[in-house]
Structure formats: C-alpha cells, structure tokens
N, C-alpha and C positions, 0 to 999 in steps of 0.2 A: 504494500500500500504506500503510494507516494503522494503526499500532499505538501505543497509548498507553504510553509510558515517559517517565520524567523525564529531566532533562538529562544524567544519568550513565547513562541506560538503555542496554541492550544486548540482543542476542539471548539471552544467558544469563539476564539479568534476566527477560525474557519467559518463558523456560522455567521458571525458579524460581517465578514467579507462577502460571503454569499448573499446575504441580505442587502448589502450595499450594491452589489452587482445587479440585483433585481431592481432596486430603487433607481439606480443611475442608468440602468440599461446598457452597461458596458462591462467588459472583462477587466478585472482588477488583479490579474495574476501576479503583479509585482507589489501589491499592497503588503505592508508589514504593520506591526504594532505601532510604529512611529509615523505611519502615514497620516497626514493632517486632513481631516474631513472637509473643512471649508476651503482652505488655501489650495490643497492639492487635488481634491476630488470634486470640488465645486458644490458641496452640499449647501442648501439654504433652509430656511425655517420650514417650508412645506415638505422638503425631502426628509428632514429630521423626523417629522411626524410619521411620514410614510415608512421610514426605517424602523421606528419603534413598533409600528403596527405589524410590519413584515417579520420582525424578530419574534413578536408574540405569536403570530399566526403560523409561521413556517417552522419555528423551532420550539414552541411551547414555553418560551421564556416570558415570565411575568415581570413587567417593569412598572414601578410606581413613579409616574410623571411628577408627582408632588415633590419628590426628593431630587429631581434632575436639575443640575446646575450647569452653566455654560462650560466649565472645565471638564465636565463628563463627556463633552462632545468635541474635544480638541483633536483627539487621535483615535485610531482603531483600538489601541491599547486602553485608552481612557474609557471608551465605551465598554470594553470587556471588564475592566475593574469595577465600573459602576454596576454592571449586571451582576457580577459576582457578589457584591455587597447587597444590592437591593433584592436580588432573587435568592439570597442565602436561606438557611434553615429558618422556617417560620414565615418567610415573606410570601411564599407561594402556598396558599392554603386552600 
C-alpha cells in the first residue's frame, strides 16, 4: 500500500487531503501537513464550509464549528490537529 504523506502524515491527513481535492476539484498529490489552505490552495470562506461538510459526510468525522478558530485552518496539519482535538473521546457521541 503506497500513499503519499509527509513525515507527520496520517490516515487523517489523507482524509483531509481527499476532502480538499473534492472541494477544490483538483488533484493535491503534492499536499503535505505544511500546505497552506488559503495562500497555496486558494480556499475561501465558502470552501471552508464545504470542506467541513465533506469531512463529516465522507469520513464520519464530527466537527464542532463553535470551537473552530482561524488558526485551525492555516494548514492541512492544523486542520488535522483541530479534528483530533474536537473529535476526540466524548466529542462524537
């Protein structure tokens, strides 16, 4: 099984990148945890909402938008870290 993720890569990172590909309608094969969502990928406020819905629908990840802060959307890795905290034990019930 060969999946391209960087040294800090994870299954969650792969899911986030796949959801970004769906939202942005382009291949992000070179995306890493350090890839900037707004500056490098061109995300905007509308696509952020679409990303969150896609993550929830496609991957069963529950996200609490009340706790979402701008820094959680800086990079792919920041999104992963936010999901790990917000969807941790007891958050998805």
